[in-house]
N, C-alpha and C positions, 0 to 999 in steps of 0.2 A: 193759532190765528186769529181764532175769534176775540181772542184777548186783546190783540191791537186793536181790532173793529171797535171794540167796546169801549176803549180809552178815547178814541177821537170821535165816536158817534155817541150823541145824546137826543134826547127828544127835543131839545132846543131849535128852532129851525137854523139857528146861526152856528150850528157845530163845525168842528173843523172840516168834516166831510162837505159839508152843504157848502161853507166858505169857499174851500179850495175848489170845489167842482166848478162855481160860478167863475172862478179867477182864470182857470186852464181850460174852460168851456169843454168839460165833460159831463156825463151824469154822475149822479151821486154813485150809482152803481158802479161804475167803471173805477172811478175813486175808490171805492170799497175793496175793488178786487186787486189795485195795487197796494192798498194798506194791508190787505189778507196777505199778499207776497212778502210782505216783511218792510215795506217802505213807510218811513213817516210822512206825514204830510209836508214838513219842510224838505224832505227830500225830494217828494213829486214835485214840489213847486219849483225847487231849483231844475230838476229834469226840464221842466217844459220853460224854463227861462222866465219863470214867475215870482221868484224868491222873493224879489223886493216888494212888490206887488203883496203877496200874501204877509209878508213880514208887516207892512204898514196895515194891511186889514186888523191882523191880531193885535198891532199895538193901539191901534184905534180904539178897538173893542177893551182891551186892558185899559187905556185912560180913561176912558167912560165909566168904567165900573170903578176905578180908584178915585175918581171925582165923586162918584154918588157916595161913595163910602166916607170918603172926607166929609162931604156936606152932610151926612146924616151922624156925624161923630163917632163913627166906628174905628178911623185912623185919622192921625194928623197928618196934616202934608207932608211931613220930612217923613212920616211913615211910607206915606204913598210914593214918595220919592225914591226912597230906599228901593223899594218892590221894583219900580222902573228899572232904577240902574242894576238891579240883580237881573231881571228878564233881558236886557240888552248885554249883559255878561254872559248868558247862559248860552250851552253847546247848542241849544236848539238854534237860537238865532246868529251866533258867531259864524 
């Protein structure tokens, strides 16, 4: 169970746990308990009726990060667009 926690928790203040806690109005500790029980952030967001809000938040971060990678020359716009399309098709978001 600690494995699930480490996947979604990072030192980044905008980790999946932190982001989700803000959206569903729970503490990070409460979200961590739900994750330790085997739920993913996506499942938790859906359970609380905040799936679309969570998806938009994650997508916003993805778009910002990809735009930065394009700006710095690490990716082409086409590569970034492909990654966006892949994310939208992923089982996490579908």
